[in-house]
Each structure stands twice: as structure tokens, then as C-alpha cells.
Backbone bond lengths (Angstrom), bond angles and torsions (degrees), N, CA, C in turn:
res aa  C-N    CA-C-N  psi(-1)  N-CA   C-N-CA  omega(-1)  CA-C   N-CA-C  phi
1 M - - - 1.451 - - 1.531 110.10 -
2 R 1.327 114.70 150.41 1.453 119.23 179.33 1.519 111.01 -70.80
3 A 1.325 115.41 144.71 1.459 120.31 171.47 1.513 108.91 -70.27
4 P 1.328 119.48 150.16 1.459 121.62 179.77 1.527 113.48 -54.60
5 S 1.317 116.38 -32.14 1.456 119.68 -178.60 1.526 113.00 -80.29
6 D 1.342 116.85 -6.28 1.460 120.84 -177.29 1.523 112.57 -104.46
7 T 1.323 117.27 8.39 1.456 120.28 178.01 1.521 110.18 -75.67
8 P 1.330 117.94 156.15 1.469 119.49 179.28 1.525 113.97 -56.44
9 L 1.358 116.44 -38.42 1.474 118.46 -179.93 1.519 111.66 -66.71
10 A 1.318 116.46 -41.28 1.465 119.34 179.73 1.521 111.17 -65.68
11 R 1.328 116.55 -41.32 1.460 119.10 178.48 1.536 110.88 -65.97
12 A 1.333 116.38 -38.30 1.457 119.30 178.31 1.518 111.45 -65.04
13 A 1.337 116.89 -39.07 1.465 120.35 178.83 1.511 111.36 -62.76
14 L 1.321 117.04 -43.42 1.472 120.67 178.69 1.524 111.95 -68.59
15 A 1.332 117.28 -31.76 1.456 120.31 -179.87 1.521 113.18 -67.27
16 L 1.345 116.83 -15.97 1.457 120.27 179.00 1.525 112.98 -73.25
17 Y 1.324 117.84 -14.75 1.465 121.66 -175.19 1.524 111.41 -85.65
18 P 1.330 117.85 156.77 1.471 120.64 175.45 1.530 111.12 -60.19
19 P 1.324 118.17 149.90 1.483 120.08 -179.54 1.521 113.62 -56.15
20 A 1.343 118.71 -40.67 1.457 120.66 -179.29 1.533 110.94 -63.86
21 W 1.316 116.41 -37.43 1.473 120.02 178.67 1.529 109.88 -67.24
22 R 1.328 117.83 -43.56 1.466 121.00 -179.74 1.522 110.76 -63.45
23 A 1.358 115.94 -39.30 1.467 117.94 -179.98 1.519 111.88 -62.78
24 R 1.317 116.88 -31.62 1.475 119.84 -177.19 1.533 112.58 -90.13
25 Y 1.304 118.36 -38.43 1.465 119.79 -168.66 1.527 115.44 -117.46
26 A 1.323 119.30 -6.99 1.467 120.24 -173.70 1.520 112.64 -59.99
27 D 1.332 117.13 -42.34 1.482 119.02 -178.84 1.519 111.39 -64.15
28 E 1.336 116.65 -38.75 1.462 119.65 178.71 1.527 111.33 -65.60
29 V 1.327 116.65 -40.44 1.469 119.58 -179.86 1.522 109.77 -68.14
30 R 1.317 117.98 -38.98 1.467 119.93 177.10 1.532 111.46 -61.33
31 A 1.341 116.09 -41.79 1.453 119.88 179.41 1.529 110.74 -63.22
32 L 1.338 117.08 -41.27 1.458 120.66 179.34 1.534 110.73 -65.39
33 L 1.323 116.91 -39.55 1.460 119.99 177.33 1.521 111.62 -63.20
34 D 1.313 116.35 -42.22 1.464 120.36 179.59 1.522 111.27 -64.47
35 E 1.324 116.56 -39.16 1.462 119.45 179.69 1.528 111.98 -70.93
36 S 1.329 116.65 -34.90 1.469 119.73 -176.90 1.531 113.05 -87.34
37 G 1.305 117.52 -8.52 1.461 120.23 -179.32 1.506 114.38 94.81
38 G 1.327 117.99 -6.30 1.467 121.89 175.41 1.522 113.52 62.92
39 S 1.341 116.63 50.42 1.458 119.92 178.96 1.526 110.41 -67.52
40 A 1.340 114.83 160.51 1.478 120.05 178.91 1.516 110.90 -60.67
41 R 1.333 115.80 -36.08 1.488 119.33 179.50 1.510 110.76 -65.03
42 A 1.348 117.76 -41.45 1.466 120.99 179.67 1.535 110.22 -65.36
43 I 1.330 117.62 -41.80 1.458 120.54 -179.90 1.529 109.79 -66.53
44 A 1.337 117.74 -40.32 1.452 120.72 178.14 1.526 111.42 -62.62
45 S 1.329 116.06 -38.39 1.459 120.56 178.06 1.521 111.29 -64.20
46 I 1.339 116.04 -41.09 1.456 119.89 178.14 1.537 110.54 -63.85
47 A 1.328 116.44 -43.04 1.468 119.72 -179.84 1.523 110.73 -63.85
48 W 1.323 118.05 -40.56 1.453 121.15 -178.88 1.526 111.98 -64.72
49 R 1.309 117.37 -34.97 1.464 120.98 -178.13 1.526 113.22 -75.56
50 A 1.342 117.17 -3.31 1.458 119.62 178.12 1.521 111.11 -69.05
51 L 1.342 117.49 -31.18 1.461 120.25 -177.03 1.527 112.07 -60.89
52 P 1.358 119.14 -52.34 1.476 116.97 177.63 1.521 113.91 -64.36
53 A 1.344 117.52 -23.03 1.467 119.09 176.74 1.523 111.40 -67.32
54 W 1.339 117.43 -28.08 1.460 121.24 174.76 1.526 111.33 -82.51
55 V 1.349 115.63 -43.40 1.468 119.89 -175.35 1.520 111.58 -70.35
56 R 1.331 117.76 -45.12 1.456 121.90 179.54 1.530 108.95 -132.25
57 P 1.320 117.52 76.81 1.468 120.31 -179.31 1.525 110.60 -67.48
58 P 1.320 118.80 148.28 1.461 121.28 178.61 1.528 111.50 -56.52
59 E 1.328 115.17 134.22 1.464 120.82 -175.24 1.532 112.07 -59.26
60 H 1.335 116.92 -36.60 1.463 119.68 -172.52 1.517 112.86 -73.82
61 L 1.347 118.50 -8.76 1.463 120.27 -179.41 1.514 112.93 -82.66
62 F 1.320 117.67 -13.21 1.454 120.92 -174.46 1.515 110.45 -133.19
63 D 1.374 116.68 135.14 1.439 118.57 161.23 1.529 107.25 -82.29
64 R 1.298 119.08 176.06 1.466 120.28 -172.52 1.531 112.49 -63.74
65 P 1.335 119.87 -46.25 1.483 116.97 176.59 1.527 112.34 -61.41
66 A 1.318 118.02 -37.71 1.464 120.16 178.82 1.513 110.46 -65.39
67 R 1.330 116.15 -38.48 1.470 119.33 178.39 1.529 110.78 -65.35
68 M 1.332 116.65 -40.26 1.464 119.63 177.77 1.520 110.90 -63.78
69 R 1.333 116.93 -43.50 1.470 119.48 179.82 1.514 111.22 -64.25
70 S 1.332 116.80 -44.25 1.465 120.01 178.86 1.517 112.43 -62.28
71 S 1.345 115.67 -42.47 1.453 119.70 179.71 1.535 111.56 -65.72
72 L 1.331 116.19 -40.29 1.452 119.67 178.66 1.514 111.61 -63.33
73 A 1.350 116.63 -42.80 1.463 119.62 -178.10 1.532 110.51 -63.27
74 T 1.342 116.05 -43.58 1.469 119.56 -179.58 1.529 111.01 -68.83
75 A 1.319 116.30 -42.95 1.478 119.84 -179.12 1.533 111.53 -65.33
76 L 1.320 117.10 -32.57 1.474 119.90 178.58 1.505 111.63 -58.51
77 V 1.342 115.16 -50.29 1.457 119.56 -177.36 1.535 110.79 -67.21
78 A 1.347 116.28 -45.38 1.467 119.74 -178.76 1.533 110.94 -63.71
79 A 1.334 115.97 -41.98 1.467 118.98 179.39 1.519 112.23 -66.65
80 A 1.332 116.60 -34.84 1.468 119.90 177.13 1.516 110.20 -62.99
81 M 1.359 117.00 -42.69 1.460 119.78 178.28 1.521 110.97 -65.88
82 L 1.330 116.68 -40.06 1.472 120.21 179.90 1.531 110.60 -65.27
83 T 1.318 116.13 -41.43 1.471 119.66 176.79 1.504 111.51 -63.43
84 G 1.349 116.80 -41.86 1.455 120.03 177.51 1.525 111.86 -60.74
85 L 1.331 116.40 -43.19 1.466 119.50 177.75 1.536 110.54 -61.30
86 G 1.332 115.75 -40.67 1.451 119.47 179.61 1.517 112.25 -64.68
87 L 1.331 117.77 -39.12 1.456 120.42 179.00 1.543 111.40 -67.42
88 V 1.336 115.98 -37.83 1.464 118.83 176.53 1.531 109.75 -64.77
89 F 1.334 115.85 -41.88 1.469 119.71 176.86 1.536 110.81 -58.08
90 A 1.335 116.60 -45.99 1.459 120.19 -178.30 1.531 111.31 -63.78
91 Q 1.337 116.06 -38.37 1.477 119.17 -178.56 1.531 111.49 -67.74
92 L 1.348 116.84 -36.97 1.451 120.95 -174.60 1.521 113.43 -88.61
93 T 1.327 117.14 -10.87 1.476 118.30 -178.09 1.520 110.53 -125.00
94 E 1.310 117.07 -71.95 1.451 121.17 -174.17 1.525 112.09 -60.39
95 A 1.345 116.38 -43.67 1.464 119.33 -178.68 1.521 112.56 -66.91
96 Q 1.324 116.28 -21.72 1.476 119.93 179.24 1.541 112.00 -89.17
97 G 1.334 116.21 -1.24 1.460 119.12 177.75 1.505 115.35 76.75
98 Y 1.353 117.40 25.42 1.469 120.60 -178.68 1.535 109.99 -78.35
99 R 1.325 116.45 94.73 1.480 122.00 177.07 1.515 106.66 -134.39
100 P 1.327 117.51 92.16 1.472 119.79 -176.54 1.535 111.64 -57.53
101 A 1.312 116.35 130.95 1.457 120.76 179.20 1.516 110.72 -62.94
102 G 1.321 116.60 137.05 1.455 121.26 179.80 1.513 114.60 83.53
103 H 1.326 117.31 2.63 1.461 121.31 179.05 1.533 109.47 -131.60
104 P 1.321 116.92 76.80 1.477 120.13 -175.79 1.530 113.98 -67.06
105 I 1.339 117.70 -12.02 1.463 120.00 -178.57 1.514 110.48 -57.95
106 V 1.344 117.60 -40.26 1.458 120.23 -179.64 1.530 110.68 -63.67
107 G 1.324 116.54 -43.74 1.463 119.90 179.78 1.523 111.79 -63.79
108 W 1.317 117.18 -43.26 1.466 119.90 177.78 1.523 111.58 -66.49
109 S 1.309 117.01 -32.08 1.465 120.25 176.02 1.508 110.92 -64.24
110 Y 1.335 116.76 -38.54 1.457 119.90 176.49 1.535 110.68 -60.97
111 V 1.333 116.02 -44.58 1.464 120.76 -179.01 1.529 110.15 -62.25
112 A 1.323 116.46 -45.98 1.469 120.07 179.07 1.515 111.19 -62.71
113 F 1.330 116.56 -40.91 1.456 120.97 179.26 1.524 111.02 -61.44
114 D 1.344 117.34 -49.79 1.449 121.28 -178.44 1.533 111.64 -60.08
115 A 1.339 115.53 -46.55 1.464 119.35 -176.99 1.522 111.23 -66.50
116 A 1.328 117.08 -44.66 1.473 120.11 -177.76 1.516 111.15 -66.14
117 L 1.325 117.77 -41.62 1.461 120.14 179.98 1.512 111.63 -64.87
118 A 1.352 117.29 -40.38 1.449 120.15 -179.69 1.532 110.98 -67.53
119 V 1.333 117.20 -44.77 1.476 120.87 -179.36 1.524 110.36 -64.96
120 S 1.325 116.97 -39.83 1.465 120.85 179.59 1.525 110.75 -62.40
121 A 1.325 115.70 -46.08 1.482 119.53 -179.80 1.535 110.70 -63.78
122 L 1.335 116.84 -38.30 1.465 120.67 -179.69 1.525 110.63 -64.84
123 I 1.332 116.46 -46.11 1.469 119.96 -178.93 1.529 110.71 -64.07
124 A 1.333 116.75 -42.79 1.463 120.17 179.48 1.530 110.72 -63.07
125 A 1.324 117.41 -40.59 1.463 120.61 -178.86 1.519 111.24 -68.12
126 V 1.339 117.21 -46.46 1.464 120.69 -178.18 1.534 110.44 -66.13
127 G 1.345 116.47 -42.50 1.466 119.52 -179.05 1.509 113.22 -72.53
128 G 1.311 118.40 -30.40 1.463 120.75 -177.25 1.512 114.80 -90.44
129 L 1.361 117.02 -18.57 1.454 119.91 -176.89 1.530 114.14 -59.60
130 P 1.356 120.36 -44.50 1.471 118.64 178.91 1.528 112.89 -58.79
131 L 1.334 117.29 -40.90 1.455 120.23 179.10 1.509 111.06 -65.67
132 W 1.334 116.65 -42.30 1.472 120.49 -179.83 1.530 110.35 -63.49
133 L 1.351 117.02 -42.61 1.457 119.79 179.08 1.519 111.41 -66.17
134 L 1.337 116.49 -38.13 1.457 120.68 178.19 1.528 110.44 -60.58
135 M 1.326 117.37 -47.06 1.457 120.47 -179.47 1.532 110.18 -69.49
136 L 1.330 117.56 -35.64 1.462 120.35 179.52 1.531 110.09 -63.63
137 R 1.333 117.59 -46.55 1.463 119.97 178.90 1.516 110.98 -62.15
138 S 1.322 115.91 -40.62 1.463 119.73 179.49 1.534 111.09 -64.25
139 A 1.336 116.34 -41.72 1.463 119.83 -179.75 1.523 110.93 -65.72
140 V 1.327 117.51 -38.48 1.475 120.24 178.67 1.517 110.17 -69.50
141 R 1.335 116.31 -45.30 1.458 119.98 -176.96 1.525 111.97 -64.21
142 E 1.345 117.03 -39.49 1.459 120.99 -178.27 1.529 112.94 -93.25
143 R 1.326 116.77 4.84 1.465 122.17 177.79 1.522 111.80 57.30
144 R 1.289 116.28 44.99 1.467 121.68 178.41 1.534 107.37 -93.35
145 R 1.315 114.82 86.89 1.458 120.58 -171.70 1.521 111.90 -64.60
146 R 1.322 117.40 -40.05 1.461 119.14 -179.26 1.520 110.85 -65.16
147 D 1.335 116.81 -43.66 1.460 119.09 179.42 1.534 110.97 -66.89
148 L 1.321 116.69 -34.75 1.461 119.56 176.40 1.527 110.45 -62.70
149 A 1.341 116.37 -41.29 1.458 119.87 177.57 1.529 110.83 -64.10
150 Y 1.338 116.67 -40.58 1.466 119.35 178.54 1.535 110.60 -61.36
151 L 1.320 116.90 -41.91 1.468 120.51 -177.45 1.523 112.04 -69.39
152 L 1.320 116.45 -30.46 1.464 120.89 179.66 1.519 112.31 -88.91
153 L 1.333 116.71 -3.79 1.467 119.99 -176.96 1.521 113.83 -59.60
154 P 1.350 120.90 -37.31 1.464 119.04 177.54 1.534 112.61 -56.70
155 A 1.328 116.92 -44.94 1.474 119.92 179.84 1.517 110.37 -68.53
156 I 1.323 117.57 -39.67 1.456 120.88 -178.14 1.514 110.54 -66.48
157 A 1.345 116.71 -45.91 1.463 120.57 -178.90 1.530 110.90 -64.86
158 A 1.335 116.79 -41.42 1.464 119.68 179.52 1.528 111.22 -64.40
159 A 1.337 116.46 -43.00 1.461 119.21 -179.88 1.524 111.46 -64.97
160 A 1.340 116.43 -42.19 1.466 120.20 179.40 1.518 110.65 -62.97
161 Y 1.331 116.56 -41.59 1.470 119.38 179.80 1.506 111.56 -64.61
162 L 1.318 117.94 -42.02 1.458 120.69 179.71 1.539 111.97 -63.18
163 V 1.333 115.38 -37.71 1.471 119.90 176.80 1.522 110.15 -63.41
164 V 1.364 116.19 -47.34 1.456 119.99 178.93 1.526 111.02 -60.68
165 L 1.345 116.34 -43.11 1.461 120.61 179.80 1.534 111.01 -60.74
166 K 1.325 117.25 -43.85 1.460 119.96 -179.51 1.517 110.89 -64.87
167 V 1.344 116.77 -40.64 1.463 120.00 179.47 1.522 110.85 -63.87
168 V 1.342 116.53 -42.48 1.449 120.28 -179.88 1.517 110.85 -62.14
169 V 1.335 117.50 -46.44 1.457 121.22 -179.95 1.527 110.96 -62.63
170 M 1.319 117.73 -38.80 1.452 121.23 179.73 1.529 111.86 -67.38
171 L 1.337 116.95 -38.18 1.457 121.43 -174.43 1.523 113.17 -83.42
172 V 1.316 116.92 -41.37 1.484 119.35 -172.98 1.528 112.87 -118.86
173 G 1.320 117.54 -0.22 1.460 120.05 -179.42 1.530 111.17 -72.95
174 G 1.298 114.07 154.18 1.454 120.60 179.44 1.500 110.55 -141.65
175 P 1.325 118.23 -157.09 1.470 120.87 178.08 1.530 112.51 -58.38
176 D 1.329 116.23 -31.99 1.460 120.23 179.80 1.523 110.43 -106.67
177 E 1.329 116.49 35.78 1.463 123.46 -178.66 1.526 110.29 63.06
178 V 1.324 120.17 -115.04 1.460 121.42 -175.13 1.535 109.98 -115.01
179 S 1.324 115.42 161.34 1.459 120.72 -179.93 1.526 109.79 -73.75
180 P 1.340 117.97 163.13 1.476 120.29 178.23 1.529 113.29 -56.08
181 S 1.339 117.34 -38.73 1.465 118.74 -179.29 1.520 111.11 -66.45
182 W 1.327 116.36 -39.69 1.467 118.56 177.70 1.513 111.45 -71.51
183 F 1.327 116.54 -33.80 1.469 119.25 175.37 1.528 110.85 -61.85
184 L 1.355 115.91 -42.09 1.461 119.55 177.30 1.506 111.23 -63.62
185 T 1.328 116.95 -41.07 1.475 120.28 178.68 1.512 111.24 -62.73
186 V 1.333 116.52 -46.51 1.463 120.68 179.76 1.530 110.55 -63.32
187 T 1.335 116.92 -38.45 1.457 120.64 179.56 1.531 111.36 -64.61
188 L 1.332 116.63 -44.94 1.463 120.01 178.05 1.531 110.89 -62.33
189 L 1.334 116.47 -40.58 1.472 119.37 175.99 1.522 110.98 -62.35
190 G 1.337 115.59 -35.62 1.463 119.04 177.47 1.511 112.92 -63.30
191 F 1.337 116.11 -39.79 1.463 119.39 177.94 1.514 110.79 -67.17
192 V 1.330 117.22 -37.87 1.458 120.83 176.83 1.530 109.79 -62.73
193 A 1.331 116.52 -45.78 1.462 120.52 179.03 1.518 111.36 -61.77
194 A 1.343 116.60 -40.53 1.474 120.19 179.33 1.519 110.77 -64.60
195 A 1.345 117.35 -41.53 1.456 120.41 178.97 1.523 111.36 -64.19
196 V 1.320 116.36 -42.35 1.467 120.24 179.08 1.529 110.15 -64.77
197 A 1.336 115.83 -44.10 1.474 119.61 -179.33 1.510 111.97 -62.45
198 A 1.317 117.34 -38.69 1.474 120.60 179.63 1.511 112.18 -76.01
199 A 1.326 117.53 -31.36 1.463 120.47 -177.62 1.535 111.05 -71.43
200 G 1.336 117.62 -28.19 1.449 119.68 -178.10 1.515 113.60 -58.18
201 P 1.355 118.30 -59.84 1.466 119.60 177.08 1.518 113.14 -59.12
202 G 1.346 116.92 -32.26 1.456 119.69 177.65 1.511 112.53 -63.32
203 L 1.327 116.83 -42.26 1.457 120.99 176.40 1.524 111.08 -66.27
204 A 1.333 116.90 -38.43 1.457 120.07 177.35 1.537 111.11 -64.10
205 L 1.331 117.17 -39.20 1.459 120.29 176.01 1.520 111.57 -60.03
206 R 1.325 115.36 -43.88 1.457 120.69 -179.22 1.527 112.28 -63.82
207 R 1.341 116.07 -39.90 1.462 120.14 -175.43 1.535 112.47 -81.88
208 M 1.348 117.64 -39.75 1.449 120.27 -173.65 1.526 113.38 -88.68
209 Q 1.339 116.77 -24.39 1.459 123.96 175.59 1.540 112.37 51.04
210 P 1.334 118.00 60.23 1.468 119.83 178.33 1.538 111.18 -70.08
211 R 1.296 114.93 157.88 1.472 122.62 177.05 1.519 109.09 -136.47
212 G 1.323 115.77 178.88 1.436 119.24 170.60 1.516 115.80 96.59
213 P 1.346 116.81 -170.15 1.462 121.96 -174.42 1.524 113.77 -58.26
214 A 1.341 117.90 -39.14 1.474 120.05 -177.98 1.517 111.46 -62.67
215 L 1.323 116.12 -38.46 1.460 121.06 178.05 1.531 110.08 -66.96
216 R 1.316 117.23 -43.36 1.478 120.39 179.55 1.515 110.94 -64.13
217 L 1.351 116.28 -41.19 1.468 119.38 179.55 1.525 110.48 -62.62
218 A 1.332 117.07 -41.96 1.462 120.89 -179.76 1.520 110.94 -64.52
219 A 1.349 116.72 -39.73 1.457 120.03 179.76 1.535 111.97 -66.44
220 V 1.331 116.83 -42.99 1.469 119.65 178.12 1.526 110.89 -66.13
221 A 1.337 116.50 -41.70 1.466 119.81 178.58 1.523 110.62 -63.14
222 A 1.332 117.03 -38.54 1.469 119.98 178.52 1.520 110.83 -62.35
223 G 1.337 116.87 -40.89 1.450 119.50 177.69 1.502 112.62 -63.23
224 L 1.338 117.09 -44.56 1.471 120.61 -179.70 1.527 109.84 -67.20
225 A 1.334 117.33 -42.27 1.467 119.69 179.28 1.506 112.00 -64.52
226 A 1.339 117.12 -36.97 1.462 120.84 177.57 1.519 111.63 -64.04
227 A 1.337 116.05 -41.19 1.470 119.64 179.26 1.529 110.42 -61.88
228 I 1.335 116.84 -42.33 1.456 119.60 -179.20 1.529 110.32 -72.16
229 M 1.333 116.56 -34.14 1.468 120.27 177.49 1.524 111.19 -64.46
230 L 1.308 117.35 -29.99 1.468 120.61 176.01 1.524 110.49 -63.43
231 V 1.324 116.16 -35.14 1.465 119.67 175.20 1.520 110.93 -61.48
232 A 1.336 115.90 -42.30 1.466 119.51 177.72 1.507 110.95 -64.34
233 A 1.336 116.92 -39.91 1.471 119.91 179.04 1.518 111.58 -63.26
234 V 1.343 116.31 -43.75 1.479 120.08 178.61 1.525 110.46 -64.29
235 A 1.336 116.80 -40.24 1.470 120.35 179.67 1.526 110.40 -62.69
236 S 1.330 117.17 -41.99 1.466 118.90 179.67 1.521 110.83 -68.02
237 A 1.322 116.68 -34.71 1.468 120.20 177.65 1.530 110.73 -66.01
238 V 1.335 117.07 -42.47 1.463 120.33 178.37 1.528 110.42 -62.81
239 A 1.322 116.48 -43.03 1.469 119.72 179.28 1.520 110.97 -64.34
240 S 1.327 117.52 -39.57 1.473 120.66 -179.80 1.533 110.62 -63.67
241 V 1.331 115.15 -45.73 1.476 118.43 179.03 1.522 109.84 -64.08
242 G 1.339 117.51 -39.94 1.450 121.01 179.19 1.521 112.09 -61.79
243 L 1.315 117.01 -39.42 1.459 120.57 179.12 1.537 111.16 -66.98
244 V 1.315 116.04 -36.77 1.468 119.65 176.77 1.533 110.63 -64.22
245 L 1.343 115.84 -40.88 1.465 120.00 -176.26 1.517 112.87 -78.26
246 W 1.344 116.71 -38.08 1.455 119.93 -169.15 1.529 115.39 -115.29
247 A 1.308 117.03 -7.64 1.466 118.71 -178.73 1.524 110.72 -135.50
248 P 1.323 118.37 54.10 1.470 120.31 -176.43 1.519 113.04 -65.63
249 G 1.320 118.14 -17.21 1.451 119.56 -178.52 1.518 113.48 -84.08
250 F 1.324 117.95 -10.64 1.450 121.13 -178.29 1.521 110.66 -86.02
251 A 1.320 116.82 125.88 1.463 124.09 170.70 1.524 110.84 46.25
252 A 1.347 116.19 -126.96 1.469 119.57 -174.11 1.517 111.99 -101.11
253 Y 1.332 117.71 18.03 1.464 119.01 -173.91 1.533 113.75 -76.71
254 H 1.325 115.64 -3.56 1.470 117.52 171.03 1.529 110.08 -85.59
255 E 1.356 116.95 -10.84 1.464 121.87 176.12 1.516 108.20 -98.45
256 H 1.320 116.81 105.89 1.463 119.47 -173.38 1.521 113.22 -67.22
257 I 1.325 117.75 -18.48 1.457 119.85 -177.45 1.521 111.88 -66.60
258 V 1.344 117.21 -32.17 1.467 120.32 -178.75 1.532 110.92 -66.10
259 P 1.332 118.96 -56.02 1.476 117.90 175.16 1.523 112.75 -61.24
260 G 1.332 116.85 -32.46 1.474 119.60 179.67 1.513 112.05 -62.62
261 V 1.322 117.05 -45.19 1.460 120.70 178.15 1.533 110.05 -64.28
262 Y 1.328 115.31 -42.52 1.482 119.09 178.81 1.534 110.68 -59.01
263 L 1.316 116.52 -48.53 1.476 120.04 -177.99 1.530 111.15 -62.64
264 A 1.337 117.19 -38.43 1.470 119.84 178.81 1.526 110.90 -64.59
265 L 1.335 117.47 -42.74 1.454 121.75 178.67 1.529 110.99 -64.68
266 V 1.338 115.97 -43.19 1.468 119.71 178.91 1.515 111.42 -62.74
267 A 1.340 116.66 -42.25 1.458 120.64 179.75 1.536 111.17 -62.23
268 A 1.333 116.17 -42.63 1.468 119.72 -179.85 1.520 110.85 -64.99
269 A 1.343 117.26 -49.05 1.470 120.62 -178.93 1.520 111.35 -64.48
270 A 1.333 116.85 -40.10 1.463 120.10 -179.84 1.529 111.28 -65.89
271 T 1.324 117.02 -37.84 1.460 120.36 -179.88 1.527 110.96 -64.68
272 V 1.328 115.65 -48.41 1.459 119.71 179.73 1.523 111.24 -62.40
273 T 1.327 116.50 -43.05 1.471 120.46 178.88 1.511 111.17 -60.84
274 A 1.328 117.20 -48.60 1.457 120.94 -176.67 1.519 112.12 -65.22
275 V 1.333 116.81 -44.57 1.469 119.34 -178.61 1.518 110.93 -65.63
276 S 1.328 117.42 -44.80 1.467 120.53 -179.21 1.529 111.64 -63.94
277 A 1.334 115.37 -45.96 1.466 118.99 -179.90 1.526 111.86 -64.95
278 A 1.342 117.42 -38.08 1.451 120.46 178.63 1.525 111.90 -64.45
279 R 1.324 116.87 -40.23 1.463 120.06 177.60 1.520 110.38 -61.46
280 G 1.328 116.49 -44.97 1.460 119.69 -179.71 1.522 111.92 -64.97
281 T 1.330 116.50 -39.61 1.458 119.95 179.99 1.517 111.51 -64.84
282 R 1.339 116.40 -43.68 1.460 119.04 178.14 1.529 111.41 -60.04
283 A 1.329 116.15 -42.41 1.475 119.16 178.64 1.524 111.19 -64.12
284 A 1.339 117.40 -38.63 1.468 120.77 179.62 1.517 111.39 -66.07
285 V 1.342 116.29 -43.92 1.462 119.45 179.78 1.512 110.46 -65.48
286 A 1.326 118.35 -41.58 1.447 120.95 177.45 1.507 111.60 -64.43
287 D 1.343 117.59 -36.49 1.452 120.52 179.80 1.529 111.03 -68.91
288 I 1.339 116.31 -36.55 1.471 119.99 177.50 1.513 111.64 -66.42
289 S 1.334 115.20 -44.81 1.466 119.89 -177.74 1.515 113.32 -76.80
290 G 1.351 115.54 -19.23 1.455 120.03 -178.95 1.503 113.45 77.07
291 G 1.396 115.66 14.97 1.467 119.72 -179.32 1.481 112.31 -86.30
């Protein structure tokens, strides 16, 4: 018979934790599960405690470069999801021309959203490019094919998604582009592509373990980009609430559940992005100062 710690649910609960945490504590947790019988309540408790392990990981599990790498990997995925949510918001609101007359707050929110998102992406790209090039050269020089694939995954995922999008529009598009169901399908595929694209460099960071000035620059840039991205998130939230209050006749804005779900997702992604980027920035500043 399987041990309680070897069941699929128990393994899934442990898989939710950061790799450094699993390396240190997984054996102890398995032993506790085996001794206690591995009840569903115990497994659920373990799964629930994975969230604080990501948000505030134990200090002793990471040296500063490891903390920066871990924060960057987490912030990459969270920021990709936040950016995807922002682009969906722009497509369904700003691109449709929803600017209620007499309520300029929505229009100004669009401007703030566009500017903040663009500046955030620029800072992240400029700050992260030296680290990406450093790892790319190392992967080519050392013939690390898997790491090279991980580093190129953002370009591969983006290209594949654009091809799929073009094929969908060609096959099912009409005078009004695509139907709502196909738009939802394409949007979900976009989030999958964004997650894959962000996960690639994160896996490369974990495997190659870079250090030095390029890593510190990327961590500081991630913190600054996350702070500016929060401005974009707040601007989109203000615009969403404004559309619910002042434009109930537009699209689904008379259904409060749609903006409510959007705001909840934005809040979750923004929180993870901000916390992860802040952890990495603190580690980079401490590494620079030597404190």
C-alpha cells in the first residue's frame, strides 16, 4: 500500500512550495504525514501554507543571489499575468471607445494605464536584457541546449501565439472579427502563452544560477517596473469601477460580476508581483551595500 505521503494529493500539495523550501523541509513533512495518517484535512493545511512560503520565504533558505533569482522567477510569471489582464482590459474598454460623456475620470485612467504599462515594460526590458544576454552567451558557449531553449521560450511562445491568432481570425473571423466564444478561447490561449514565455527564463535562472551586477540590475529593474505596473493596475481598476457606475449600457458593465472578477484577479497578480519584486530589490540593494 502507498504511504500517506506518497498519494497524488500529498505530492501535489508539496509541489506547491518553492523548490528551496521543498529541498529543506519536504522529507520532514512527508514523515509527519506518514505518522498522522495523511488525512485530507492535513493535506489541505499543507497546501494552504504554500502561499506564505512564496510570499515570505524563510530567510535562511536563500543567499542574496538565490533570493534575487527566486524573486525574479516569481515576478516574471505574475507580471506576465498582470500584463495579460491589462491588455484584455484595454481591448474590451479603451479599444471600444468607452468614454462616458461628462466623466473624464475614465478617459484619464486610460491615459495613466497606457503610460504606466509602457514605461513598466520598457524598464523591465532594459534592466533584464543584460542578464538575459549573459545567460544566453553562457548557454551557447557551454552547449546547454535545454537552457538555451528556456531562454528563447518567450520569443517562441509569442510567435506561436501570433500564428494561432492569425489562423483563428482567418478561419472564423467576420465583419466583427471573432465571436465572443472565440475571443474567450484566444484570450485563454494568450494567458497560457504568457505563462510559458515567463516560465522559460525563470527555469533558466534556477538552473544556471547567475550572479553579479547583471542579476542585481535585473532585480532592481523588476522592483521599479513592478511599482509602475501597480499604477497601471490601479488605473484599470478605477476605469472599471467608473464604467460600472457611469456606463451601465455598455457591454457587460451592467453585470457587476464581470468587473468584480477582473478586479480580484488584478489584485492577486499585483500583490504577487509587488511582493516578489520587492524581495528581490531588497536583496540586490543589500548585496550592493554589502550589509
